[in-house]
ZABA-169456 format. One record per residue: residue in three letters; residue number from 1; chain; x, y, z of N, C-alpha, C in turn. Coordinates in Angstrom, 3 decimals. Layout:
N
NODE   res     n   chain     n.east    n.north       n.up    ca.east   ca.north      ca.up     c.east    c.north       c.up
NODE   ALA   NUM       A          X          Y          Z          X          Y          Z          X          Y          Z
...
END
This chain:
43
NODE   res     n   chain     n.east    n.north       n.up    ca.east   ca.north      ca.up     c.east    c.north       c.up
NODE   MET     1       A     20.366    -48.656     15.802     21.102    -47.456     15.435     20.630    -46.942     14.070
NODE   LYS     2       A     20.685    -45.631     13.917     20.262    -45.024     12.658     21.484    -44.684     11.810
NODE   TYR     3       A     21.628    -45.397     10.708     22.799    -45.175      9.866     22.517    -44.213      8.723
NODE   TYR     4       A     21.251    -44.062      8.354     20.911    -43.225      7.199     21.435    -41.792      7.319
NODE   PRO     5       A     21.200    -41.100      8.446     21.696    -39.721      8.574     23.218    -39.664      8.418
NODE   VAL     6       A     23.918    -40.647      8.954     25.371    -40.668      8.862     25.791    -40.865      7.418
NODE   ASN     7       A     25.132    -41.812      6.723     25.457    -42.057      5.319     25.183    -40.815      4.487
NODE   LEU     8       A     24.060    -40.165      4.748     23.703    -38.958      4.007     24.741    -37.876      4.251
NODE   TYR     9       A     25.157    -37.733      5.507     26.166    -36.729      5.853     27.469    -37.007      5.124
NODE   ASN    10       A     27.865    -38.282      5.092     29.109    -38.652      4.397     29.008    -38.326      2.915
NODE   ILE    11       A     27.875    -38.630      2.310     27.688    -38.367      0.879     27.799    -36.866      0.607
NODE   LEU    12       A     27.308    -36.062      1.532     27.313    -34.615      1.314     28.665    -33.972      1.611
NODE   THR    13       A     29.535    -34.700      2.293     30.785    -34.072      2.716     32.035    -34.702      2.121
NODE   GLU    14       A     31.978    -36.002      1.801     33.183    -36.678      1.308     33.262    -36.634     -0.211
NODE   ASP    15       A     34.412    -36.178     -0.711     34.606    -36.074     -2.157     34.574    -37.439     -2.835
NODE   LYS    16       A     35.008    -38.472     -2.109     35.070    -39.804     -2.722     33.663    -40.352     -2.980
NODE   ASP    17       A     32.653    -39.732     -2.373     31.281    -40.188     -2.564     30.511    -39.268     -3.507
NODE   ILE    18       A     31.248    -38.507     -4.324     30.604    -37.544     -5.217     29.654    -38.247     -6.168
NODE   VAL    19       A     29.998    -39.465     -6.597     29.131    -40.210     -7.510     27.799    -40.508     -6.829
NODE   GLY    20       A     27.861    -40.961     -5.591     26.641    -41.246     -4.841     25.823    -39.980     -4.640
NODE   PHE    21       A     26.522    -38.860     -4.416     25.842    -37.579     -4.235     25.092    -37.198     -5.504
NODE   LEU    22       A     25.764    -37.345     -6.665     25.136    -37.001     -7.943     23.920    -37.884     -8.195
NODE   ILE    23       A     24.033    -39.171     -7.841     22.900    -40.091     -8.022     21.731    -39.643     -7.140
NODE   SER    24       A     22.036    -39.242     -5.897     20.994    -38.786     -4.986     20.314    -37.538     -5.540
NODE   VAL    25       A     21.123    -36.630     -6.098     20.579    -35.401     -6.670     19.657    -35.727     -7.839
NODE   ARG    26       A     20.072    -36.693     -8.671     19.260    -37.076     -9.829     17.908    -37.626     -9.374
NODE   PHE    27       A     17.922    -38.459     -8.321     16.668    -39.013     -7.822     15.795    -37.896     -7.238
NODE   TYR    28       A     16.430    -36.942     -6.545     15.692    -35.830     -5.952     15.017    -34.996     -7.035
NODE   ILE    29       A     15.778    -34.672     -8.091     15.231    -33.883     -9.196     14.124    -34.666     -9.898
NODE   ALA    30       A     14.339    -35.976    -10.065     13.333    -36.816    -10.719     12.030    -36.784     -9.923
NODE   GLU    31       A     12.137    -36.796     -8.594     10.935    -36.752     -7.750     10.230    -35.410     -7.906
NODE   LEU    32       A     11.016    -34.331     -7.970     10.419    -33.004     -8.139      9.649    -32.921     -9.451
NODE   PHE    33       A     10.249    -33.428    -10.529      9.577    -33.413    -11.829      8.309    -34.259    -11.777
NODE   ALA    34       A      8.399    -35.422    -11.126      7.237    -36.313    -11.025      6.104    -35.608    -10.275
NODE   ARG    35       A      6.447    -34.892     -9.210      5.418    -34.187     -8.438      4.773    -33.079     -9.263
NODE   MET    36       A      5.602    -32.370    -10.026      5.054    -31.286    -10.858      4.144    -31.857    -11.934
NODE   ILE    37       A      4.596    -32.945    -12.567      3.810    -33.562    -13.643      2.487    -34.096    -13.098
NODE   LEU    38       A      2.530    -34.667    -11.905      1.314    -35.260    -11.326      0.481    -34.222    -10.576
NODE   GLY    39       A      0.994    -32.990    -10.487      0.250    -31.938     -9.811      0.237    -32.105     -8.304
NODE   LEU    40       A      1.295    -32.727     -7.779      1.358    -32.960     -6.332      2.382    -32.046     -5.668
NODE   TRP    41       A      2.672    -30.916     -6.335      3.673    -29.993     -5.804      3.290    -29.492     -4.419
NODE   ARG    42       A      1.968    -29.440     -4.145      1.501    -28.915     -2.854      1.782    -29.877     -1.711
NODE   VAL    43       A      2.034    -31.137     -2.025      2.247    -32.148     -0.980      3.580    -31.894     -0.289
END
């Protein structure tokens, strides 16, 4: 069974998981910055 999509959905919809959502956003932004710095934005 695939639990990741369900967990992601819960993080995006449940207020009690707002902390997890913010952490996910921080990692996402960090990846974007890393790609820009490394010049891999095209990937």
